[in-house]
C-alpha positions in Angstrom: 125.9 195.2 212.7 129.4 195.8 211.2 130.2 198.6 213.6 129.0 196.5 216.6 131.2 193.6 215.5 134.2 196.0 215.1 133.7 197.5 218.5 133.7 194.0 220.2 136.7 192.5 218.3 139.6 194.7 219.3 141.7 191.7 220.5 141.6 188.0 220.2 139.7 187.6 223.4 137.0 189.9 222.2 136.8 188.0 218.9 136.4 184.8 220.8 133.7 186.2 222.9 131.8 187.6 219.9 132.1 184.2 218.1 130.7 182.3 221.1 127.7 184.6 221.3 126.9 184.6 217.6 123.4 183.5 216.5 123.4 184.7 212.9 122.8 181.3 211.3 119.6 179.7 212.6 120.1 176.5 210.7 123.5 176.0 212.3 122.5 177.0 215.8 119.5 174.6 215.6 121.7 171.8 214.4 124.5 172.3 217.0 121.9 172.5 219.8 120.2 169.3 218.7 123.5 167.5 218.5 124.4 168.7 222.0 121.1 167.5 223.4 121.0 164.1 221.6 124.7 163.3 221.8 126.1 159.9 220.7 126.4 156.9 222.8 130.2 157.1 223.5 129.8 160.7 224.8 126.4 160.4 226.4 127.8 161.4 229.9 129.5 164.5 228.6 128.2 168.1 228.6 128.5 169.3 225.0 129.7 172.8 224.3 127.0 173.3 221.6 128.0 176.9 220.8 130.1 178.5 218.0 133.8 177.7 218.5 136.5 180.3 218.5 140.1 180.0 217.2 142.9 178.8 219.5 146.6 179.3 219.8 149.5 181.7 220.1 148.7 185.4 219.6 152.2 185.9 218.3 151.9 183.0 215.8 153.8 183.0 212.5 151.9 179.9 211.4 148.1 180.0 210.8 146.1 176.9 210.2 142.6 177.3 208.7 140.2 174.4 208.7 136.6 174.0 207.6 134.4 173.9 210.7 134.0 172.2 214.1 133.0 168.6 214.0 129.6 167.8 215.5 131.1 165.5 218.1 134.5 167.2 218.1 134.7 170.9 218.5 130.9 171.2 219.0 131.4 168.9 222.0 134.6 170.1 223.4 134.4 173.8 222.6 137.9 174.0 221.1 138.7 173.8 217.4 140.0 170.5 216.1 139.7 168.9 219.5 138.2 165.5 220.3 138.0 164.0 216.9 140.2 162.1 214.4 141.0 165.3 212.3 142.3 166.9 215.5 144.4 163.8 216.2 146.1 164.2 212.8 146.5 168.0 213.2 148.0 168.2 216.7 150.2 165.2 216.2 151.8 167.0 213.2 152.0 170.3 215.1 153.7 168.5 218.0 156.1 166.7 215.6 157.3 169.9 214.1 157.5 171.9 217.3 154.3 174.0 217.2 152.5 172.1 220.1 153.7 170.8 223.5 151.8 167.6 223.1 150.3 165.4 220.3 146.8 165.0 221.6 143.8 167.3 222.0 140.8 165.9 223.9 139.3 168.8 225.9 139.8 172.6 226.6 141.6 171.8 229.8 144.0 169.0 228.6 147.1 171.2 228.9 147.6 171.7 225.2 149.6 174.8 224.4 150.5 176.0 220.9 153.7 177.9 220.2 154.1 180.1 217.1 150.8 178.7 215.7 147.1 179.6 215.7 144.3 177.3 214.6 141.0 178.6 213.3 138.2 177.8 210.8 136.1 179.1 208.0 132.9 178.3 209.8 132.5 178.4 213.6 129.5 176.1 214.0 129.3 172.4 213.1 127.3 172.2 209.9 125.0 169.3 209.0 126.9 166.8 206.8 130.0 169.0 207.2 128.6 171.4 204.5 128.1 175.0 205.5 126.1 177.0 203.1 127.8 179.9 201.1 125.6 182.4 203.0 126.8 180.9 206.4 130.4 181.1 205.4 129.9 184.7 204.3 128.4 185.6 207.7 131.3 183.9 209.5 134.0 185.7 207.3 134.3 188.8 209.5 135.5 186.6 212.4 138.4 185.2 210.3 139.1 188.7 208.9 139.3 190.1 212.5 141.7 187.3 213.5 143.9 188.0 210.5 144.2 191.7 211.4 145.2 190.8 215.0 147.6 188.0 214.1 150.1 190.5 212.8 153.1 188.1 212.7 151.6 185.4 210.5 153.9 184.5 207.6 152.7 181.1 206.7 149.1 179.9 206.2 148.1 176.3 205.9 144.6 175.9 204.3 143.0 172.5 205.0 140.7 171.9 202.1 139.3 174.0 199.2 136.7 175.8 201.4 139.3 176.9 203.9 141.5 178.1 201.0 138.8 180.3 199.6 137.8 181.5 203.0 141.3 182.7 203.7 141.7 184.4 200.4 138.4 186.3 200.9 138.9 187.2 204.5 142.5 188.5 203.8 141.3 190.5 200.8 143.4 188.7 198.2 140.4 187.5 196.2 139.4 191.1 195.6 142.9 192.5 195.2 144.4 189.9 192.8 143.4 189.4 189.2 141.8 186.0 188.6 144.9 184.8 186.7 147.1 185.5 189.8 145.0 184.0 192.5 146.4 180.9 194.2 144.8 177.7 193.1 144.0 174.9 195.5 145.7 171.6 195.3 147.4 169.4 197.9 150.9 170.6 198.3 150.4 173.8 196.3 152.3 176.8 197.5 151.9 180.4 196.6 153.7 183.5 197.8 151.3 186.5 198.2 152.3 190.1 197.5 152.9 190.8 201.2 155.3 187.9 201.5 152.8 185.5 203.2 153.1 181.9 201.9 149.9 180.0 201.4 150.2 176.2 201.6 147.4 173.9 200.6 146.5 170.5 202.0 143.7 168.1 201.8 141.6 168.2 205.0 142.5 165.4 207.4 138.9 164.1 207.4 138.2 160.4 207.7 137.0 160.5 204.1 140.5 161.5 203.1 142.6 159.6 205.6 140.7 156.3 205.5 140.8 156.2 201.8 144.5 157.0 201.5 143.8 160.2 199.6 145.8 161.9 202.4 148.6 159.8 203.9 150.8 160.5 206.9 153.7 161.2 204.6 151.8 163.7 202.6 150.5 165.3 205.7 153.8 165.6 207.5 155.4 167.1 204.3 153.0 170.0 204.6 154.0 170.8 208.2 157.7 170.1 207.5 157.5 172.8 204.8 155.6 175.1 207.0 158.3 174.8 209.7 161.0 175.6 207.1 159.1 178.6 205.8 158.5 179.9 209.3 162.2 179.7 210.1 163.4 181.0 206.7 160.7 183.1 205.2 160.7 183.8 201.4 161.7 187.4 200.6 158.9 189.8 199.5 158.9 190.1 195.7 
């Protein structure tokens, strides 16, 4: 299986196609299909995507944003990561504000959104029940993130949205295995770590309703992350 995946993921288009065809996690595929059939009232007239969701953005990106997984009625409906839900509203508004997107809204795959110097992806590519992918499901998805990281050769800043995305990035990039436990970056909102190759890892709470509606994540806190990301992209820290 590993050799087959490697052969089909030689560029980002190949990675995307491989992701969309993936059926390695029966629980997730069953759930996504069920959601796509049953829908919700406000989207009952729409055709749901219902398949794994690939990453999206600029192949020459210096900024990489890693989220958790598609939302059941967001990415699982629209077919584009962080599109069609409140988390996407927060993300693309911030990316537009700081010059990484041509517009602040993301509602569908053909809405005209273009990212500049930014690529958005996720730890898991299928919407999980209760937004909780199993460890085994995250492990099966990890080769997709690893493949994207190898192809996104200009990335210098990574924003991890939530603890799971933070861990997924460290594992996919190989830092969890390479760094002693005492030197591995720790997750915390606003935490910043410079990795040995000069990449800067920024941490943020995920812009889920659970965090934004309770005030755990405010607009000011959120904008500060992307303001810092913009500054680091333009003025990268020197390699130690």
